C-alpha positions as CSV (number, residue, x, y, z in Angstrom):
1,M,58.8,-47.4,-39.4
2,A,60.0,-51.0,-39.4
3,M,59.4,-53.1,-36.3
4,M,61.9,-55.6,-35.2
5,L,60.5,-59.0,-34.2
6,D,61.9,-60.6,-31.1
7,E,63.6,-64.0,-31.4
8,S,60.5,-65.9,-30.3
9,E,58.6,-64.4,-33.3
10,A,61.4,-64.6,-35.8
11,S,61.0,-67.2,-38.6
12,D,63.5,-70.1,-39.0
13,A,64.8,-68.4,-42.1
14,E,65.5,-65.2,-40.2
15,L,67.2,-67.1,-37.3
16,I,69.3,-69.1,-39.8
17,G,70.4,-66.0,-41.6
18,R,71.4,-64.3,-38.3
19,A,73.1,-67.5,-37.0
20,K,75.1,-67.8,-40.2
21,G,76.3,-64.3,-39.4
22,G,77.5,-65.4,-36.0
23,D,74.5,-64.3,-33.9
24,R,74.8,-66.8,-31.0
25,G,71.4,-65.7,-29.6
26,A,69.7,-66.6,-32.9
27,F,71.5,-69.9,-33.0
28,G,70.4,-70.7,-29.5
29,K,66.8,-69.8,-30.3
30,L,66.9,-72.1,-33.4
31,L,68.3,-74.9,-31.2
32,E,65.6,-74.3,-28.5
33,R,62.9,-74.3,-31.1
34,H,63.9,-77.6,-32.8
35,Y,65.6,-79.6,-29.9
36,D,62.4,-81.5,-29.0
37,F,61.9,-82.5,-32.6
38,V,65.5,-83.8,-32.9
39,Y,65.3,-85.6,-29.6
40,R,61.9,-87.2,-30.6
41,A,63.3,-88.4,-33.9
42,A,66.5,-89.8,-32.3
43,Y,64.5,-91.6,-29.6
44,R,62.2,-93.2,-32.1
45,W,65.3,-94.3,-34.1
46,C,67.2,-95.8,-31.1
47,G,64.5,-96.4,-28.4
48,K,66.9,-95.5,-25.5
49,K,66.6,-92.2,-23.7
50,A,70.4,-91.9,-23.0
51,D,71.3,-92.7,-26.6
52,A,68.6,-90.3,-27.9
53,E,70.1,-87.5,-25.6
54,D,73.6,-88.3,-27.0
55,I,72.3,-88.2,-30.6
56,A,70.5,-84.9,-30.0
57,Q,73.6,-83.3,-28.4
58,E,75.7,-84.5,-31.4
59,V,73.2,-82.9,-33.8
60,C,73.4,-79.6,-31.8
61,V,77.2,-79.7,-32.2
62,R,77.0,-80.6,-35.9
63,L,74.4,-77.9,-36.5
64,G,76.9,-75.4,-35.1
65,R,79.5,-76.5,-37.6
66,A,77.1,-76.9,-40.5
67,I,74.7,-74.0,-40.2
68,R,76.8,-71.9,-42.6
69,D,76.4,-74.7,-45.2
70,Y,72.6,-74.7,-45.1
71,H,71.5,-73.1,-48.4
72,G,67.7,-73.1,-47.8
73,S,66.9,-75.1,-51.0
74,G,64.7,-77.4,-48.9
75,A,62.9,-77.2,-45.7
76,F,65.1,-76.7,-42.6
77,T,63.4,-79.5,-40.8
78,T,64.1,-81.9,-43.7
79,W,67.8,-80.9,-43.5
80,L,67.6,-81.4,-39.7
81,Y,66.0,-84.9,-40.1
82,T,68.8,-85.9,-42.4
83,M,71.4,-84.6,-39.9
84,T,69.6,-86.4,-37.1
85,L,69.4,-89.7,-38.9
86,N,73.1,-89.5,-39.9
87,A,74.1,-88.7,-36.3
88,A,72.0,-91.6,-35.0
89,R,73.6,-93.9,-37.4
90,D,77.1,-92.7,-36.4
91,V,76.4,-93.0,-32.7
92,M,75.0,-96.5,-33.2
93,R,78.0,-97.6,-35.3
94,K,80.3,-96.7,-32.4
95,T,78.5,-99.2,-30.1
96,A,77.5,-101.7,-32.8
97,R,79.0,-104.9,-31.3
98,E,77.4,-104.5,-27.9
99,T,74.2,-103.2,-29.4
100,V,74.0,-106.3,-31.7
101,K,74.4,-108.6,-28.7
102,I,71.8,-106.7,-26.7
103,D,69.3,-106.5,-29.5
104,A,69.7,-110.1,-30.4
105,Y,69.0,-111.1,-26.8
106,G,66.1,-108.6,-26.6
107,A,64.6,-109.9,-29.9
108,Y,65.0,-113.5,-28.7
109,A,63.4,-112.7,-25.3
110,L,60.6,-110.7,-26.9
111,I,59.8,-113.5,-29.5
112,S,60.2,-116.3,-27.0
113,G,58.0,-114.6,-24.5
114,E,60.6,-114.3,-21.8
115,V,60.1,-110.6,-21.6
116,E,56.7,-108.9,-21.8
117,P,56.9,-105.2,-22.7
118,E,54.7,-103.2,-20.4
119,D,53.3,-101.0,-23.2
120,P,52.1,-102.5,-26.6
121,T,53.2,-99.3,-28.3
122,E,56.7,-99.8,-27.0
123,A,56.6,-103.4,-28.2
124,L,55.8,-102.2,-31.7
125,W,58.6,-99.6,-31.7
126,A,61.0,-102.2,-30.3
127,A,60.0,-104.4,-33.3
128,V,60.5,-101.4,-35.7
129,R,64.0,-101.0,-34.3
130,M,64.8,-104.6,-35.4
131,L,64.0,-103.8,-39.0
132,P,66.8,-103.3,-41.6
133,G,68.1,-99.7,-41.7
134,K,66.1,-98.2,-44.6
135,Q,62.9,-99.9,-43.6
136,R,63.3,-98.7,-40.0
137,D,64.1,-95.1,-41.2
138,A,61.1,-95.0,-43.5
139,V,58.7,-96.3,-40.8
140,L,60.1,-93.8,-38.2
141,L,59.8,-90.8,-40.5
142,V,56.4,-91.7,-42.0
143,Y,54.6,-93.1,-38.9
144,G,56.8,-91.8,-36.1
145,E,57.1,-88.3,-37.3
146,G,54.1,-88.1,-39.6
147,L,56.0,-87.1,-42.7
148,S,54.6,-87.8,-46.2
149,H,56.3,-90.4,-48.3
150,A,57.7,-87.5,-50.4
151,A,59.1,-85.7,-47.4
152,A,60.6,-89.0,-46.0
153,A,62.2,-89.6,-49.4
154,E,63.8,-86.2,-49.3
155,A,65.2,-86.8,-45.8
156,M,66.4,-90.2,-46.8
157,T,67.7,-89.1,-50.2
158,I,65.8,-91.8,-52.0
159,S,62.8,-91.8,-54.3
160,E,59.2,-91.6,-53.0
161,T,58.4,-95.0,-54.5
162,T,61.4,-96.5,-52.7
163,V,60.1,-95.2,-49.5
164,S,56.7,-96.8,-50.2
165,W,58.4,-100.1,-51.0
166,H,60.4,-99.9,-47.7
167,I,57.1,-99.2,-45.8
168,H,55.4,-102.2,-47.5
169,E,58.3,-104.5,-46.7
170,A,58.5,-103.2,-43.1
171,K,54.8,-103.9,-42.6
172,K,55.2,-107.5,-43.7
173,R,58.2,-108.0,-41.4
174,L,56.5,-106.3,-38.5
175,K,53.4,-108.5,-38.9
176,T,55.7,-111.5,-38.7
177,L,57.7,-110.2,-35.7
178,M,54.5,-109.1,-33.8
179,R,52.9,-112.5,-34.4
180,S,56.0,-114.3,-33.1
181,A,55.9,-112.1,-30.0
182,G,52.2,-112.8,-29.6
183,E,51.2,-109.2,-30.1
184,V,48.9,-109.7,-33.1
């Protein structure tokens, strides 16, 4: 006699299969299970609660449209990372001009000492957000989310050695930024 697992015990693969078939409850459970993960990655990427919420909501909408296209060839979370990073980039592009002005002033204020971040960790993440795109993404995935270089490479669709290079370059830039800000 086969026992049916309730949705809280169902694996991601089972929920995905049911969601592909139109089961809204399974899709809702999948969103519930992974929403914090998406929000956390979005927040580390942008550093702003409101933007992270917008990005997470966008990922939820995109997931609804794209769940049928998920083939299961890689880990669901890797696919979700990629979707989150793409959504984050898209949301940030929409407000690029204003963001550039704000970030430029913030970087100037941080480096010139006009603004003291209350939390040293936040100062570091603020500096990470000033890195070039690929370096920022690599640092966020490896150090922010704890992914291996191989998993980050899969999420970023680049080679593992390229991720390692981006991390190396990011460390050099961060050291310079943090020294300029008086944090090191």
